[in-house]
NUNUZA-586711 format. One record per residue (C-alpha): x, y, z. Coordinates in pm, whole numbers, plus 50000, padded with zeros to 5 digits. Layout:
BEGIN
XYZ;...
//
This chain:
BEGIN
500194998449993;502755022750096;504765013649752;501995019849569;501315053149709;505115066249707;504845055049313;502085077849286;503395106549434;506865100949282;504785101748923;503025128648995;506325147449078;508555138048785;507945148948427;506715118048176;508735109347915;507365115147538;506615079847376;509875070747120;507485076446832;507255113446900;510645117747048;512105108046717;509815125046496;511765148846322;508455176446383;508935171746752;509935205146838;507265222646655;504555197046796;505615212647133;505515246447014;502195238546919;501405227747270;502405258847409;500365280147152;497385260447327;498325282847638;499385315047453;496005314147272;493595306047554;495455336547755;495065362747534;491755354847455;490755350347824;492185384047879;490405403747598;486575382847633;486245388747992;485665427947964;482525418347757;481115401248027;480875429348267;477815444148213;475635409848197;477305402548560;476635438548690;472805425648586;473305388648717;474815397549057;473075433249101;476475450849135;477855478549030;480905485448742;483575493649015;482935459349202;482525438848892;485935454048769;487805435249025;486985404248830;490075414748585;491975433048842;492275406449078;493385384248823;495985406748661;497275413749017;497885374649100;499125367248762;501835395948767;502775386549115;503175352149083;504275346148745;508345350948818;508435330149127;506395303248935;509755304348668;511865300448934;510085267149075;509835256448721;513525260148640;514295237848948;511245214248970;510895207148565;508915233048329;506925204448148;505845195648469;504585229648621;503115235648291;501275206648311;500055215648623;499185250448517;496585237248269;494935216348565;494765246748809;493935268648489;490865248048366;489515236648716;489445276648808;487755281548466;484795256548534;484625271148902;484065306048755;481475291948515;479535275948829;480265308049058;477005318649244;478195351749353;480845377949276;482595368449580;483245335649480;483485344149110;486685366349209;488245338149410;488055314149133;489435340948926;492555341149171;492355304149136;492515306348769;495775331248755;497625309648978;497075283648682;497635311648422;501415323148607;502045285548580;501675287448226;502825320648113;506075313748338;506875285748086;505525291847780;508425311347660;510955290347801;509465256747659;509355271847309;512695281847328;514275252747514;512485227247231;513525242146912;517155245946788;518945274246877;518765288946477;514925285446510;514275305246851;512985333346675;510495319346425;509235295846715;508585328546902;507085343546639;504505313946580;504005315946980;503365351646921;501115346646660;498825327446887;498765351547142;497785377346831;494965349646748;493615351947097;493775387247168;491515391446801;489175372146857;488435377047222;485725408647157;484215389846864;483805354747052;482955372447383;480205392347251;478845362047060;478775340647358;477555361447602;474705374047370;473675337447263;474705315547567;475575336047873;478345352848012;479265319548205;480205303447852;483245326347853;484555304048111;483515272048026;485045274647703;488345272847860;487515238047997;487855211247669;490475235047569;492265228747876;491865191847922;492755185247586;496325208047626;496695186947939;496875154147720;498725171947430;501395181247724;502245151047861;502775131647516;504475158047331;506325181447547;509985175247633;511665168847956;513435199048136;517485188348065;518955220648217;517485228248544;518405254048765;518855238049147;518495254549496;518105243349834;515045262349931;512455285749785;513015326049817;509815331149984;510935361150153;511775373449804;508695364849640;506025381149869;508295411849852;508005410249461;504135402749518;503415435549694;505665456349477;504105446649155;500295445149353;501025479849490;502295495849142;499145480248948;496575491449244;498285525749184;497845524848786;494485512148843;493515541149054;495155565448791;493095547748512;489895553848674;489125527848996;487015544749255;489425553449521;490955588149636;494075603449468;496035598949800;495575560449812;497445563049433;500495580549633;500885553349891;500645526149668;503605543749449;505415550249799;504745512049874;505785496249559;508725517249525;509975506749910;509325469649820;511065468449471;514075483549649;514465456949933;513395433149668;516315440049500;518525441649812;517415407749908;518275391749540;521845406749593;522255393149922;520125360249943;521965328449877;519445313249652;517545342749505;514065344449324;516175360549026;519835348948983;521785378449067;523655370948714;520505380548555;520225412648793;523575425948649;522795419448283;522215450348086;520915434047813;518335419848008;517355449348166;517155468647821;515035439247680;512865439147971;512275477147933;511485473347580;508825445047630;507595465847862;507465497847624;506205472947336;503085461447517;502255493147652;502015504247282;500385471647154;497415472547448;496735508347450;495265510747159;492675482347223;491305508347525;491545541947289;490185534946978;486725523447122;486645558047325;486835574847035;484195556446834;481895555447074;478565567846932;480165564046565;479055531746524;478045498446672;480045474746871;480525448646585;482065473746377;484445485746621;485325456146720;486435447246310;488365479546303;490325470446603;491095437546489;493205451946241;495845457546490;496155420546641;495685410746310;498335430246172;500715415946473;500135377346383;500685386046022;503895401446097;504945374146343;504615347746083;506045362945813;509035383145907;511505352545893;510535351845530;510855389445459;513765400545634;517185381745593;518345356345846;521335371945939;519695406146039;519975409946379;517365408846636;518485442146763;518045459446416;514715438346352;513275451846693;514515484446618;513125488046276;509265472246422;509225492846642;510035523246450;507375517346208;504845512646484;505725545946606;505175563046277;502055542646248;500925556946593;501765593246506;499855592446176;496575581646364;496745614346531;495835630546174;493235604146044;491655590646381;488385599746248;488515578245905;487425541945926;489785533345635;492525556345806;492135536646133;492035501645988;495125509345761;497215522846046;496215503546331;497335472846101;500845489646055;501065496946377;500615459346448;502685445846165;505495468246332;504975455346677;504765416546518;508515423146414;509765439046727;508085414747017;509625383146876;512835399646808;512885415847169;511865381747331;515115363447160;517205388347268;515785382247630;515815345647630;519455346947503;520535367047803;521435337448006;521525297748032;518655273547937;518715267448314;517425298648410;514465300148076;511475295948305;512685327148501;513155347748210;510105339948065;508455348548374;509975383548365;509015388847997;505245381448114;505585404548403;506735431148170;503685424947975;501515425048259;502715456648383;502925472548025;499625461247956;498185479448270;500695511648176;498705514947883;495545513748004;496055535748249;498065561248032;495485561547802;492745565948034;494185594148200;495165611647860;491805612147749;490475624148095;492915652248086;491795662647727;488155660147868;489095688348134;489525710747819;485745712647760;485365693147462;482195669947378;484155643647209;487175621747325;490345634347173;492855609747107;495945634747007;497825630647347;497015595347401;498365585747038;501225608147076;502165592647442;501745555947252;503935568546964;506795579347244;506615547047384;507185525947065;509685554446997;511545547247310;511255506247225;512985515446887;515925537047019;516135507347341;516445479947074;518945493546864;521025501047166;521595464247294;524945449647255;525275425447043;526225387147195;529265389446913;529555351946860;526285352646652;524945371746365;521175371446496;521855383146845;
//
């Protein structure tokens, strides 16, 4: 009996090998990338689909919008706080193992959300779901980069980015359709069959972890400080972006975030087994890459909030969704085709700077054509094309900044930068619209907001070009 329990526990703690037929298949690396694309697609679909359920939930739960918004805010807060610790754990315990359990937790959480009888239970279920999402997102980039040959890394990251853009683009349309026909709970139930399929596919198609980062204990103090810093920062940004709270509370949260961030940095430099290895903290290449990721996602998600505000009253929701889809469609097209358009020898830093610069130009031009439907579609698509070139190239720079044994930590940092960049984009756009409205205009003016987003993309271009090449590779 005890031997059976021991074998069962060992099986739950170890990564199952792939079947020989899969392991020996020449397409095995791309089968693994396909599994990861499940998570990438579902993560972005979930992020863009849930906001369309706010109004129905207000009615069903008899709660105000300020309370319902916590369905998304609580999810984002915990996700950003856990994604780096989950990566550190995965680098030691096994990325395939943690990724698989991430899908299990995310799927169970999705089912719980679909069954939630009250808003409080729904928010609690979203927190459980976010824990699974953190396990997925911290390993997604790492599994891609460790599954394919080094020279195919950028292409694999481009495929993953395309899956993200597909989820992001389908979210508003699918969410509106499901909410209107079946009900808002279907938005969560759709994750369940996909999650079950991904768990099975992951077991048989994902490779076991070959290079691990060993440590004797987990840095709980570091994880706590990082969680406090990111949570306080995101709460402050949400208050600036319109979350009902007094202004002084945002200032307090900024101070708390700064103090916790400083304490975290000190802890990481002094701890024997830090959450983020000290070598990564000293890497200027990594710091610049993460700064670029933050600015790139800020420029990507900002228009998704801005454009619906500018079109309010000038068309129906379906039309707005179709116009807005030009951005993720452009992103996905560029992510999939950049490898064939650009020479293979063109360095990532050049690709990234060109892509971000194109996006910056498109965002500047949107200032003058925001009233034209054709102009919006064309320039949003162009901005998406630029960011679709920038993001995979920049992510490749980040993932080449350290050994494969730290791949999940690096992937977690990428996704943390994305979460904070997304929130900054939403907050800055909302603040810009609020400030321009103070001038007495009767219709939202996107001039300042588009200018802010263009500056962010321009800074990303400068940062990308300033990253020094590795020296031993032409694509570093």
